[in-house]
C-alpha positions, 0 to 999 in steps of 0.5 A: 658388870658394866663400867659405872656411868656417872657423867655430869653435864652442867651440874645435871646427873645422867645416872641412877633412878631419877627420883633418888638421884635428883633428891640426893643431887639436890641435897648435895648441891644445897649442902655444898652451896652453904659453903660457897658458890658452886661452879660444878658438881658431880655425884655418883652413887645409887642404882645404875639405871640400866643394869641395876647394880649399886654404883660406888658413891663419891662427890666432886665439886668446884667452888667459884672461889675455893679457899682453906676456910671452906675446906676446913669447914667441910673437913670438920663436918666430915670428921664429925659425922659417924660413918662405917668407912673412912672418907677423905677429901682430895683437893689435889686438882681444881675439882675437890672430891669427897670419897671413901678412902678405899676409892682414893687409895693410899694417902698421897694418891688422888682421884686423878691417878690412873688407878682411880677408874680401876678402883671404881670398877673393883669396888663395884664388885662389893655391892655391900660396900657400895650400899653402906658407903652411900649411907655414909655419904647421905649422913655426911651430906646431912652434916654439911647441910646443918653446918655451912658457913652462912 
């Protein structure tokens, strides 16, 4: 299996089926925009456009003005959403990341750790996990869309 390709240029995705990606990407952008002005967003998940395997889902973003109120509101929506897997938000860097705990690693580890890419590649081997985690992400995005701060 090839390494996941989830590059983002100015908020536009370059991976996954165009219709599927653009719909999910637009949902993510709209949902997060309810919590504040977005400066940057990255979405991973869905089928790889060239190789056909499911990619490990996660969502990264940066608000123009991040603050604790936004984080608390997003955490509340995440916690209120029934999911198959545990999800966490990593705020250790300027870009926040919502990802399955299996991807982020142990509590205290973060997406900037050297093991992150290694875990992405390992989890891609579990296609059932990728499919079910993507369903979780979709449910979380719908919850975020309903909640928002505005």
